[in-house]
Each structure stands twice: as C-alpha cells, then as structure tokens.
C-alpha positions in Angstrom: 81.2 99.7 93.7 77.7 101.2 93.7 76.9 99.5 90.4 77.5 96.1 92.1 75.2 96.9 95.0 78.1 96.9 97.5 78.2 99.9 99.8 81.6 100.4 101.4 82.3 103.4 103.7 85.8 104.7 103.8 85.8 105.3 107.5 85.5 102.7 110.1 85.8 99.6 107.8 88.8 97.3 107.8 90.4 96.2 104.6 89.5 92.6 105.4 85.9 93.5 105.8 85.9 95.4 102.5 87.7 92.6 100.7 85.3 90.0 102.1 82.3 92.0 101.1 83.6 92.4 97.5 84.7 88.8 97.2 81.3 87.5 98.6 79.1 89.7 96.4 76.4 88.2 94.3 78.7 88.9 91.3 82.2 88.9 92.6 85.1 90.2 90.5 87.4 87.9 88.6 90.5 89.9 89.8 91.5 92.4 92.4 94.3 94.8 91.8 95.6 96.1 95.1 97.5 99.3 95.7 100.3 97.5 97.7 101.4 94.0 98.6 100.1 94.1 102.2 96.6 94.9 100.9 96.9 92.1 98.4 98.1 89.7 101.1 95.1 90.6 103.2 92.7 90.3 100.3 94.2 86.8 99.5 93.6 85.8 103.1 90.1 87.0 102.9 89.6 85.0 99.7 90.8 81.9 101.5 92.1 79.0 99.4 90.3 80.2 96.3 93.3 82.1 94.9 93.8 81.9 91.9 91.0 79.5 91.2 88.3 81.8 92.3 89.9 85.2 92.1 93.2 86.6 90.7 95.0 89.0 93.0 97.9 91.3 92.3 99.9 93.6 94.6 102.3 96.5 94.0 105.6 96.9 95.8 107.7 93.7 95.7 108.0 93.1 99.5 109.6 89.8 100.4 106.5 88.6 102.3 104.6 88.5 99.0 106.6 85.4 98.0 106.4 83.7 101.4 102.7 82.9 101.4 101.3 79.6 100.2 100.1 81.1 96.9 102.9 83.3 95.8 101.5 86.8 95.1 101.7 88.2 91.6 103.2 91.7 91.9 104.3 94.8 90.1 107.8 95.8 91.3 107.9 99.4 92.5 111.1 101.0 91.3 111.7 102.7 94.7 115.4 103.0 94.3 115.1 104.7 90.9 112.4 107.0 92.2 114.7 108.1 95.0 117.6 108.7 92.7 115.5 110.7 90.3 114.0 112.8 93.1 117.4 113.6 94.6 118.8 114.5 91.1 115.9 116.8 90.5 116.4 118.5 93.8 120.1 118.9 93.3 119.5 120.3 89.8 117.1 122.9 91.4 119.5 123.7 94.2 122.4 124.2 91.9 120.3 126.5 89.7 120.5 124.2 86.7 116.7 123.7 86.5 114.5 126.7 87.4 111.7 125.8 85.0 108.3 124.2 85.7 108.0 120.8 87.2 109.2 117.8 85.1 107.7 114.4 84.8 109.9 111.4 85.0 108.5 108.0 83.9 110.1 104.9 85.3 109.5 101.4 84.1 107.6 99.0 86.4 108.1 95.3 86.1 105.3 92.8 86.6 106.3 89.5 88.3 103.7 86.9 87.5 103.3 84.2 90.2 100.5 81.9 91.3 97.9 84.4 92.4 97.0 85.7 88.9 
C-alpha cells in the first residue's frame, strides 16, 4: 500500500474506511481479493454501484449472504467440511499411534464460483 501513497493503520480503522480509501485512491485497483465473504460484501458496499464496472471483488468462504446482494459476489468456496474431516482423521491417527512422525500437509481443492462481481 505504501507504493500507492495510501497509509492504512491496522489499529483503529474500520474495514469500510480502509476499503473506501483504497477504492478512492488516485490510482485505484482493478480488483480486490478479500480474505472472506463478509469483507468482500463490505468492500462491495464501499464501492457503491460500481461493481463490477469499476472494480472486481472476490470473497472466500461461500456464505449464503454472498449470493443475496444485488451484485452476486464472486467467491472461492472454502472446503470447510473436508478440512474438518481431514483434521479429525489426522488427530485420530495420532491418538491411535498410527502416525507419530512430523506434521503432514494436506492440500484440499478450492472451487471458484464466478458471479457478477468479477
């Protein structure tokens, strides 16, 4: 952000204030990738009716509210159920003594759901 001349402090600033500052910068971004759907919904609201004409916005979760706004939010579905299953299986393997080695990495597929916001 410092390259764009926008200074945003991490304490005491709301997401809406930050999104508004970024979107109203002299050289605003073409797209905003948000860490979750609620942040993306707030960013879309801060952008006003300019989504996707002015800025593309994506979220990450797949909450139902993302499809209920006037411009349906483009999202990446979070495989929460599979993450939970994998975590429980790893824990059971450890508890049963079947896996006493170093931590393992499990990679799960994420699925983009393109909609109107990008």
